[in-house]
DRENGUDREN-919197 format. One record per residue (C-alpha): x, y, z. Coordinates in steps of 0.2 Angstrom, whole numbers, plus 5000, padded with zeros to 4 digits. Layout:
! residues N
XYZ...
! end
This chain:
! residues 356
515744834517516744774501516544904488516645084494515945144477514345044479514744964462514744774460516444694461516844564447517144384449517944274436517344094437518443964428517843784426517643674410515943594417514443694413513443624428514843694440514843854432512943874434513043824452514243954456513444094446511744064454512544084471513444244467512644334453511544444465513044514474514344514460514644544442515144374434516344324421516444144415517944054407517843874402519743854398521343914406521844014390520144104391520444134410522144214407521444324393519944384404521044414419522244524408520844624400520044784407519144794418520044664427519144534439519244574457519344394462519544224452518744064457519743924448519443744446520943624445520543484434520343554417520943494400522443574390522943684405522443634423522143764437523843744445524643804428523343944426523744004444525643994441525444104425524344224434525544254448527044274437526144404426526344584433524644634426523744494435524744444450523744554462522144464458521644344473521344164467520344044476520343864470518643784470518943594466518343414470520143374475520243374494521843294498522943404509524443394497523243464483522843614495524643644500525143644481523743774477524243884492526143874487525743934469524944094476523144054479522344144494521144004498520543824494518743764494518143594491516643544480515243534483515243714489514243774504513443934498513644034514515443974517515844024499515144194501515944224517517644184511517444284495516944434505518444414517519644404503518844554493518944664509520744614511521144654493520244824495521344864510522844804501522444904486522145064496523845044505524745014489523945174482524645274497526345194494526345234476525745414480527145434493528445364481527845484467527945624479529745574485530245564466529645734463530545804478532145724472531945794455531545964461533045964473534145914459533446034447533646174460535446134462535646144443534746314443535846374457537446334447536746414430535446534437536746674442536546714424534846774421534846724402534946544406533346504415532746364403534546284401534246154414532546094408533046094390534645994392533745864402532545844388534045834375534945704385533345584386533045614367534845564363535045424375533445344369534045364351535645284355534845144364534045084348535845044341536444874345538144934352537245034366535744924370536644834385537344994392535845114389534545024398532945114403533645124421535245204414534345334404533245384418534845414429535545514415533945614414534045644433535845684433535845814419535445964429537045934439538245944424538846124429538646114448540446154449540146334443539646374460541546384464541846514450541846694453540446804446541846914438542346764427540646684425539646834420541046924410540247014395541546954383542946834379543846764394545746784395546846634395547046634414545146664416544746524405545946404414544946454430543346424422543946244416544146194435542246184437542146014429543345934442542446044456540745974451541445794450542245804467540645884475539545754469540745614474540745684492538845684492538845504485540045454499538645504511537145454502537645284494535845234491535545364478536145274462536045414449537445514458538745394450538045454433538045634439539845624444540245554426539245694418539945834429541745784426541745734408540545844399541945954392542945804386543045794367543045644356544745684349545545704366545745894365544445924379544645944398544945914412545845744408546045744390545045584388544645524370543445414361542545284371543645314386542445464389540845394399539345384387538345494399539645624397539745614378537845634377537945784389539345864379538245884364536645934373537646064383538446134367536846134357535946234370537346354373537446394354535546424351535446524367535846714370537246744382538046894390539546864378538646814362537046814353535946664349536346564334535046494322534546314324534946264306536746344308536946254324536546084317537846114303539146164317538846004327538845894311540545974306541245924324540745744322542245644326543145794333542145864348540745744348540545554347539945514329538545404335537845544346537945664332537045544320535645524333535545714335535445734316534045614315533145704329533645884325531845944323531345874340532745984347532046134339530346084347531146074364531846244362530146314356529346234371530546274385531046454384532246554395
! end
């Protein structure tokens, strides 16, 4: 059994000689859906199109682009590298076969073909592909499950830090969304393109919920105080940045294969730093503040301002936009503010979608 859905699998036959095409088609058309290409360029186009062929029979001696070149391009294209290629050719030298297998083909059949042998080899390779695809599907599903577990765990830790205040339920999810939005916007600027790669942005998105993990060390008497903190209380509150950084650093020391923790450490320790150097805990200024922390700083402040807290009411979005604009070059990185202003309406959409 090759196809578990009782649907004919598709074979792409590539040969520039019409007689060869007809021969192979006549052998296979009762069992398979047949696609035909008479050139390498056409074969590459059909292999990349949907629905893709399940297997390719490829001639070697063709004008413009020979079969070796076609096979090499197929195997270097992520969209087509999974498709089994069988060379069907008049070339019978052992070196020719070795070259074909080196380039990534799964088999090599000399012309003239023996119909039963051709069918048997095709059947075997399609069965192998079916099993391989099934295993890959299981791996992909398991990888996705593990990714969800990791995200859920990180978000749960963030909620533990914030969730002692019943009025901040959506803060973790909203700030994650703000961070991605800002980082993707900054990545469009030439000065950030090498730094804010898609992988770095994903790490920032994953790490954002841990920005206030250090708050677990702060007493509820301070954290939930319904009013302005005293100087001493605020000094205690400020320690959560270093506490969070140190906590993540300890975790990172034990789990060195979790790359986003490095970014999480930067965010936890630096998201209260200010562009002009007046922030805490280290008084860093300008580009000495990690970019992840600069992005988190604006995301965190925006959400704090538009949200109701035990010590304040919610401020209107338009007013918050003006407040952040006025703090460009003071509290916030001007580039981050520019991206925020360009996407202010999307921030409002996130607020409307992710409620407390």
